[in-house]
SEKOL-261307 format. One record per residue (C-alpha): residue in one letter; x, y, z. Coordinates in nm, 2 decimals, decimal comma. Example, Ala and Ser with C-alpha at 12.3 -4.5 7.8 and 13.67 -1.06 7.14 Angstrom:
% residues 2
('A'; (1,23; -0,45; 0,78)) ('S'; (1,37; -0,11; 0,71)) 
//
This chain:
% residues 377
('M'; (4,36; -0,48; -3,85)) ('T'; (4,50; -0,13; -3,84)) ('L'; (4,48; 0,10; -3,53)) ('A'; (4,23; 0,32; -3,70)) ('Q'; (4,01; 0,02; -3,78)) ('T'; (4,03; -0,10; -3,42)) ('A'; (3,93; 0,25; -3,30)) ('N'; (3,64; 0,26; -3,54)) ('S'; (3,52; -0,09; -3,43)) ('E'; (3,53; 0,01; -3,06)) ('T'; (3,35; 0,34; -3,11)) ('P'; (3,00; 0,20; -3,15)) ('S'; (3,02; -0,02; -2,84)) ('R'; (3,16; 0,27; -2,64)) ('E'; (2,88; 0,50; -2,77)) ('T'; (2,62; 0,23; -2,70)) ('R'; (2,74; 0,19; -2,34)) ('D'; (2,74; 0,57; -2,29)) ('E'; (2,39; 0,59; -2,43)) ('W'; (2,28; 0,31; -2,20)) ('I'; (2,43; 0,49; -1,89)) ('D'; (2,27; 0,82; -2,00)) ('R'; (1,93; 0,65; -2,05)) ('N'; (1,94; 0,49; -1,71)) ('S'; (2,10; 0,77; -1,52)) ('G'; (1,77; 0,86; -1,35)) ('R'; (1,74; 0,51; -1,21)) ('F'; (2,10; 0,52; -1,09)) ('M'; (2,04; 0,85; -0,91)) ('V'; (1,73; 0,73; -0,74)) ('L'; (1,84; 0,38; -0,66)) ('P'; (2,05; 0,47; -0,34)) ('A'; (1,75; 0,66; -0,19)) ('V'; (1,51; 0,38; -0,28)) ('I'; (1,74; 0,12; -0,11)) ('V'; (1,77; 0,33; 0,21)) ('L'; (1,39; 0,38; 0,22)) ('L'; (1,32; 0,01; 0,16)) ('C'; (1,56; -0,09; 0,44)) ('F'; (1,39; 0,15; 0,68)) ('A'; (1,04; 0,01; 0,57)) ('I'; (1,11; -0,36; 0,53)) ('F'; (1,32; -0,42; 0,84)) ('P'; (1,06; -0,28; 1,08)) ('L'; (0,79; -0,47; 0,89)) ('I'; (0,96; -0,80; 0,93)) ('I'; (1,05; -0,74; 1,29)) ('S'; (0,69; -0,64; 1,38)) ('I'; (0,55; -0,95; 1,21)) ('Y'; (0,77; -1,17; 1,43)) ('L'; (0,69; -0,95; 1,73)) ('S'; (0,31; -1,00; 1,67)) ('L'; (0,37; -1,37; 1,68)) ('S'; (0,57; -1,35; 2,01)) ('R'; (0,54; -1,27; 2,38)) ('F'; (0,77; -1,00; 2,50)) ('A'; (0,90; -1,01; 2,86)) ('L'; (1,17; -0,83; 3,05)) ('A'; (1,46; -1,04; 3,18)) ('N'; (1,78; -0,98; 3,36)) ('G'; (2,01; -0,78; 3,14)) ('G'; (1,75; -0,75; 2,86)) ('F'; (1,44; -0,91; 2,73)) ('T'; (1,31; -1,24; 2,59)) ('L'; (1,08; -1,31; 2,29)) ('T'; (0,88; -1,63; 2,31)) ('F'; (0,72; -1,75; 1,99)) ('I'; (0,35; -1,81; 2,05)) ('G'; (0,21; -1,82; 1,70)) ('L'; (-0,13; -1,66; 1,65)) ('Y'; (-0,22; -1,63; 2,01)) ('N'; (-0,21; -1,25; 2,02)) ('Y'; (-0,45; -1,24; 1,73)) ('K'; (-0,67; -1,51; 1,88)) ('R'; (-0,68; -1,32; 2,21)) ('L'; (-0,79; -1,00; 2,03)) ('L'; (-1,05; -1,16; 1,80)) ('F'; (-1,20; -1,44; 2,02)) ('G'; (-1,03; -1,42; 2,36)) ('V'; (-1,00; -1,20; 2,66)) ('Q'; (-0,92; -0,89; 2,46)) ('Q'; (-1,23; -0,92; 2,23)) ('Y'; (-1,42; -0,67; 2,43)) ('H'; (-1,14; -0,42; 2,37)) ('L'; (-1,11; -0,46; 2,00)) ('I'; (-1,45; -0,57; 1,88)) ('G'; (-1,67; -0,47; 2,18)) ('T'; (-1,90; -0,63; 2,43)) ('L'; (-2,15; -0,82; 2,21)) ('K'; (-2,51; -0,88; 2,32)) ('P'; (-2,79; -1,08; 2,16)) ('I'; (-2,90; -0,91; 1,84)) ('E'; (-3,26; -0,77; 1,86)) ('T'; (-3,52; -0,80; 1,59)) ('S'; (-3,45; -0,45; 1,46)) ('G'; (-3,08; -0,54; 1,43)) ('W'; (-3,15; -0,85; 1,23)) ('I'; (-3,38; -0,65; 1,00)) ('L'; (-3,10; -0,39; 0,95)) ('F'; (-2,84; -0,66; 0,88)) ('A'; (-3,08; -0,84; 0,64)) ('V'; (-3,14; -0,52; 0,44)) ('F'; (-2,76; -0,46; 0,42)) ('A'; (-2,69; -0,82; 0,32)) ('A'; (-2,96; -0,80; 0,05)) ('A'; (-2,79; -0,48; -0,09)) ('I'; (-2,45; -0,65; -0,09)) ('L'; (-2,59; -0,96; -0,26)) ('Y'; (-2,76; -0,74; -0,53)) ('W'; (-2,43; -0,56; -0,58)) ('L'; (-2,24; -0,89; -0,63)) ('V'; (-2,50; -1,03; -0,86)) ('R'; (-2,49; -0,72; -1,08)) ('Y'; (-2,11; -0,76; -1,10)) ('V'; (-2,14; -1,12; -1,20)) ('R'; (-2,39; -1,05; -1,47)) ('S'; (-2,18; -0,76; -1,61)) ('G'; (-1,88; -0,99; -1,66)) ('L'; (-1,65; -1,09; -1,39)) ('T'; (-1,29; -1,17; -1,33)) ('V'; (-1,16; -1,40; -1,06)) ('L'; (-0,95; -1,13; -0,90)) ('G'; (-1,23; -0,88; -0,91)) ('L'; (-1,48; -1,13; -0,75)) ('I'; (-1,23; -1,21; -0,47)) ('G'; (-1,18; -0,85; -0,40)) ('R'; (-1,55; -0,78; -0,38)) ('L'; (-1,60; -1,08; -0,16)) ('V'; (-1,33; -0,95; 0,08)) ('S'; (-1,48; -0,60; 0,08)) ('A'; (-1,83; -0,74; 0,14)) ('A'; (-1,71; -0,97; 0,42)) ('L'; (-1,55; -0,67; 0,60)) ('A'; (-1,85; -0,45; 0,56)) ('A'; (-2,09; -0,73; 0,68)) ('G'; (-1,87; -0,80; 0,98)) ('L'; (-1,87; -0,43; 1,08)) ('V'; (-2,25; -0,41; 1,05)) ('L'; (-2,29; -0,73; 1,24)) ('A'; (-2,07; -0,60; 1,52)) ('L'; (-2,26; -0,28; 1,52)) ('V'; (-2,60; -0,43; 1,56)) ('A'; (-2,46; -0,66; 1,83)) ('T'; (-2,32; -0,37; 2,04)) ('L'; (-2,61; -0,12; 2,00)) ('P'; (-2,84; -0,28; 2,25)) ('A'; (-2,84; -0,18; 2,61)) ('G'; (-2,53; -0,33; 2,78)) ('G'; (-2,34; -0,36; 2,45)) ('Y'; (-2,01; -0,17; 2,42)) ('Q'; (-1,83; -0,07; 2,10)) ('G'; (-1,47; -0,17; 2,07)) ('T'; (-1,18; 0,02; 1,91)) ('V'; (-1,26; -0,11; 1,56)) ('L'; (-1,61; 0,04; 1,54)) ('T'; (-1,49; 0,36; 1,71)) ('T'; (-1,21; 0,40; 1,45)) ('F'; (-1,47; 0,36; 1,17)) ('V'; (-1,69; 0,62; 1,33)) ('Y'; (-1,39; 0,86; 1,31)) ('V'; (-1,31; 0,76; 0,96)) ('L'; (-1,65; 0,75; 0,80)) ('V'; (-1,83; 1,02; 0,98)) ('G'; (-1,53; 1,25; 1,02)) ('V'; (-1,42; 1,23; 0,66)) ('A'; (-1,77; 1,27; 0,53)) ('A'; (-1,82; 1,59; 0,74)) ('Q'; (-1,48; 1,73; 0,64)) ('F'; (-1,56; 1,67; 0,27)) ('L'; (-1,90; 1,83; 0,28)) ('I'; (-1,79; 2,13; 0,48)) ('G'; (-1,47; 2,17; 0,27)) ('L'; (-1,67; 2,15; -0,05)) ('G'; (-1,92; 2,41; 0,07)) ('L'; (-1,65; 2,65; 0,17)) ('A'; (-1,47; 2,59; -0,16)) ('L'; (-1,78; 2,67; -0,36)) ('L'; (-1,83; 2,98; -0,15)) ('C'; (-1,48; 3,11; -0,19)) ('A'; (-1,49; 3,04; -0,56)) ('Q'; (-1,77; 3,30; -0,60)) ('P'; (-1,68; 3,67; -0,67)) ('I'; (-1,75; 3,78; -0,31)) ('R'; (-1,57; 4,05; -0,12)) ('A'; (-1,26; 3,96; 0,09)) ('R'; (-1,26; 3,61; -0,05)) ('N'; (-0,88; 3,60; -0,03)) ('F'; (-0,90; 3,68; 0,34)) ('F'; (-1,14; 3,40; 0,40)) ('R'; (-0,91; 3,16; 0,21)) ('V'; (-0,63; 3,23; 0,44)) ('V'; (-0,85; 3,21; 0,75)) ('F'; (-1,00; 2,88; 0,65)) ('F'; (-0,65; 2,74; 0,60)) ('I'; (-0,51; 2,83; 0,94)) ('P'; (-0,63; 2,52; 1,14)) ('L'; (-0,42; 2,29; 0,91)) ('M'; (-0,11; 2,47; 1,03)) ('V'; (-0,17; 2,37; 1,39)) ('T'; (-0,02; 2,04; 1,52)) ('P'; (-0,27; 1,77; 1,61)) ('V'; (-0,16; 1,78; 1,98)) ('G'; (-0,21; 2,16; 1,97)) ('V'; (-0,56; 2,11; 1,83)) ('A'; (-0,64; 1,86; 2,10)) ('Y'; (-0,53; 2,10; 2,38)) ('I'; (-0,72; 2,38; 2,22)) ('F'; (-1,04; 2,18; 2,22)) ('R'; (-0,97; 2,05; 2,57)) ('M'; (-0,97; 2,41; 2,69)) ('L'; (-1,27; 2,51; 2,48)) ('A'; (-1,48; 2,22; 2,61)) ('D'; (-1,41; 2,29; 2,97)) ('M'; (-1,76; 2,37; 3,11)) ('Q'; (-1,62; 2,51; 3,43)) ('K'; (-1,33; 2,74; 3,33)) ('G'; (-1,33; 2,74; 2,95)) ('P'; (-1,42; 3,05; 2,74)) ('F'; (-1,77; 2,91; 2,68)) ('A'; (-1,83; 2,86; 3,05)) ('P'; (-2,06; 3,17; 3,08)) ('V'; (-2,27; 3,04; 2,79)) ('S'; (-2,29; 2,69; 2,94)) ('A'; (-2,38; 2,85; 3,28)) ('R'; (-2,67; 3,04; 3,12)) ('L'; (-2,79; 2,72; 2,95)) ('G'; (-2,76; 2,53; 3,28)) ('L'; (-2,50; 2,29; 3,14)) ('T'; (-2,23; 2,34; 3,41)) ('A'; (-2,32; 2,02; 3,58)) ('W'; (-2,30; 1,82; 3,26)) ('A'; (-1,97; 1,67; 3,17)) ('W'; (-1,94; 1,57; 2,81)) ('A'; (-1,63; 1,35; 2,88)) ('T'; (-1,84; 1,11; 3,09)) ('E'; (-2,07; 1,01; 2,81)) ('A'; (-1,96; 0,79; 2,52)) ('W'; (-2,12; 0,96; 2,23)) ('S'; (-2,06; 1,32; 2,35)) ('A'; (-1,69; 1,24; 2,40)) ('R'; (-1,68; 1,09; 2,05)) ('L'; (-1,85; 1,39; 1,91)) ('M'; (-1,60; 1,62; 2,07)) ('V'; (-1,31; 1,42; 1,91)) ('L'; (-1,49; 1,44; 1,57)) ('I'; (-1,54; 1,81; 1,60)) ('G'; (-1,17; 1,87; 1,67)) ('D'; (-1,06; 1,64; 1,39)) ('T'; (-1,31; 1,81; 1,15)) ('W'; (-1,19; 2,15; 1,25)) ('Q'; (-0,83; 2,06; 1,18)) ('W'; (-0,87; 1,87; 0,85)) ('T'; (-1,15; 2,05; 0,67)) ('P'; (-0,90; 2,31; 0,54)) ('F'; (-0,71; 2,03; 0,36)) ('M'; (-1,03; 1,93; 0,18)) ('F'; (-1,11; 2,30; 0,12)) ('I'; (-0,78; 2,40; -0,04)) ('V'; (-0,77; 2,10; -0,28)) ('L'; (-1,13; 2,13; -0,38)) ('L'; (-1,10; 2,50; -0,43)) ('A'; (-0,81; 2,45; -0,67)) ('A'; (-1,01; 2,19; -0,86)) ('I'; (-1,32; 2,42; -0,88)) ('E'; (-1,11; 2,71; -1,01)) ('N'; (-0,95; 2,49; -1,28)) ('Q'; (-1,28; 2,37; -1,43)) ('P'; (-1,36; 2,47; -1,79)) ('R'; (-1,48; 2,84; -1,79)) ('D'; (-1,64; 2,82; -2,13)) ('Q'; (-1,88; 2,55; -2,01)) ('L'; (-1,98; 2,77; -1,71)) ('E'; (-2,03; 3,07; -1,93)) ('A'; (-2,24; 2,87; -2,17)) ('A'; (-2,46; 2,73; -1,88)) ('R'; (-2,50; 3,08; -1,75)) ('L'; (-2,61; 3,21; -2,09)) ('D'; (-2,86; 2,92; -2,12)) ('G'; (-3,02; 3,02; -1,79)) ('A'; (-2,90; 2,72; -1,59)) ('G'; (-2,94; 2,75; -1,21)) ('G'; (-2,67; 2,71; -0,95)) ('F'; (-2,76; 2,35; -0,86)) ('Q'; (-2,80; 2,24; -1,22)) ('T'; (-2,46; 2,40; -1,30)) ('F'; (-2,29; 2,22; -1,01)) ('R'; (-2,46; 1,89; -1,10)) ('D'; (-2,38; 1,89; -1,47)) ('I'; (-2,06; 2,08; -1,50)) ('T'; (-1,88; 2,15; -1,17)) ('W'; (-1,92; 1,80; -1,01)) ('P'; (-1,80; 1,60; -1,32)) ('A'; (-1,50; 1,83; -1,35)) ('I'; (-1,39; 1,79; -0,98)) ('A'; (-1,51; 1,44; -0,91)) ('P'; (-1,17; 1,27; -0,98)) ('V'; (-0,99; 1,52; -0,75)) ('A'; (-1,26; 1,49; -0,49)) ('A'; (-1,24; 1,11; -0,48)) ('T'; (-0,86; 1,13; -0,46)) ('V'; (-0,86; 1,38; -0,17)) ('V'; (-1,11; 1,17; 0,02)) ('L'; (-0,89; 0,86; -0,03)) ('I'; (-0,59; 1,05; 0,12)) ('R'; (-0,80; 1,15; 0,42)) ('L'; (-0,93; 0,80; 0,47)) ('I'; (-0,57; 0,68; 0,49)) ('E'; (-0,48; 0,95; 0,74)) ('A'; (-0,80; 0,92; 0,95)) ('F'; (-0,72; 0,56; 1,04)) ('K'; (-0,41; 0,68; 1,22)) ('I'; (-0,60; 0,92; 1,46)) ('I'; (-0,44; 0,92; 1,80)) ('D'; (-0,36; 1,27; 1,93)) ('L'; (-0,71; 1,40; 1,98)) ('P'; (-0,86; 1,10; 2,17)) ('N'; (-0,54; 1,06; 2,37)) ('V'; (-0,52; 1,43; 2,49)) ('L'; (-0,90; 1,50; 2,51)) ('T'; (-1,02; 1,19; 2,68)) ('A'; (-0,73; 0,95; 2,72)) ('G'; (-0,95; 0,70; 2,53)) ('G'; (-1,24; 0,73; 2,78)) ('P'; (-1,49; 0,72; 2,92)) ('G'; (-1,39; 0,36; 2,95)) ('L'; (-1,29; 0,27; 2,59)) ('A'; (-1,54; 0,49; 2,42)) ('T'; (-1,31; 0,72; 2,23)) ('E'; (-1,01; 0,48; 2,19)) ('S'; (-0,91; 0,43; 1,83)) ('M'; (-0,71; 0,13; 1,71)) ('T'; (-0,39; 0,34; 1,69)) ('L'; (-0,44; 0,45; 2,05)) ('H'; (-0,52; 0,09; 2,15)) ('A'; (-0,19; -0,02; 2,00)) ('F'; (-0,01; 0,27; 2,17)) ('I'; (-0,16; 0,18; 2,51)) ('A'; (-0,06; -0,19; 2,47)) ('W'; (0,29; -0,08; 2,38)) ('R'; (0,31; 0,15; 2,68)) ('T'; (0,22; -0,14; 2,91)) ('Q'; (0,50; -0,35; 2,75)) ('D'; (0,26; -0,58; 2,56)) ('L'; (0,47; -0,54; 2,24)) ('G'; (0,33; -0,85; 2,08)) ('G'; (-0,03; -0,74; 2,13)) ('S'; (0,06; -0,39; 2,01)) ('A'; (0,21; -0,53; 1,69)) ('A'; (-0,09; -0,76; 1,64)) ('I'; (-0,33; -0,46; 1,67)) ('G'; (-0,12; -0,27; 1,42)) ('Y'; (-0,14; -0,55; 1,17)) ('L'; (-0,52; -0,58; 1,22)) ('L'; (-0,54; -0,20; 1,16)) ('L'; (-0,33; -0,24; 0,85)) ('F'; (-0,56; -0,52; 0,73)) ('V'; (-0,89; -0,32; 0,77)) ('S'; (-0,75; 0,01; 0,65)) ('T'; (-0,60; -0,15; 0,34)) ('I'; (-0,92; -0,33; 0,25)) ('T'; (-1,12; -0,01; 0,31)) ('C'; (-0,89; 0,22; 0,11)) ('V'; (-0,84; -0,03; -0,18)) ('S'; (-1,21; -0,08; -0,20)) ('F'; (-1,27; 0,29; -0,21)) ('F'; (-1,01; 0,33; -0,48)) ('N'; (-1,16; 0,05; -0,69)) ('Y'; (-1,52; 0,13; -0,65)) ('V'; (-1,51; 0,52; -0,62)) ('V'; (-1,18; 0,67; -0,75)) ('R'; (-1,16; 0,45; -1,06)) ('W'; (-1,54; 0,51; -1,12)) ('T'; (-1,49; 0,89; -1,12)) ('R'; (-1,24; 0,86; -1,40)) ('R'; (-1,52; 0,82; -1,64)) ('Y'; (-1,57; 1,20; -1,61)) ('Q'; (-1,23; 1,26; -1,75)) 
//
């Protein structure tokens, strides 16, 4: 074989190798960053799993970790820390059993409809897990509502997540619809409505701590006129939770507002003009045109806020330090307090329970709401 023939026989393989490198160059560029991120994510995950199965104790020259299995989880779910996580359970009253029966019937109807519509094993398992979590929350709720009952950090966290995110979505949607109208100074209002999102959560907490001061706060003259100076909102469970919800809603409504406003302004203009020419009213236009256009974006932004809402810690920590008692303590704050008292195993166990309930909630929302809204696309 001549030198030219050898060169010609090597050229295709060299070109193939170069093409393969060029085709996978994106993966090669991203791979180092992915490896670093995985190391920072997987290593703490493995360590925290072992930590949740251990007892941490200080010792001379360091610390000791004693493997105790599922004791930390058992203590939180069924033992001495059950009141802290789940709450102080009392005998369920007749009204509570009726409420739970109605909820159970609705869940059963939902499952039967899914089975009749054609099921998959994975889909059925997922729905059973979602239904079990929802039923457990409702059962814990009706067992802590009677006099003497006390909600734990799980129910308090879901109050922040469900009530807070719902309020933020409704207010954000209303503001977005308002600012999408041809009103005067709407650009000014867009900037003003977005300002709370630029304040840090700790800053928001201190702002509302000052505003809610009935003795020296800026609204003290108003509270004095109304005769509320002797009333302390921080000493009552639901008023304290309400103050945390107001602060969280004030901070995160702009996030909902700005995303929904972008979705509203990107809806098809020809359909809006056709509806206007046909004499459709505002509500009818929103129901038949605007909502189908923004539903996928709305479901996605709510999912993002659900994920973030489970991690609330700054507002209840600064405003009330979790009080009165445990009334405003979220699961994240619960884990932080356990860590601060050097109960690292219990803190890790709380973190994994939070991961469990938040994952089921967010995956359920994605499967049953976000994917459902895609039918509008």
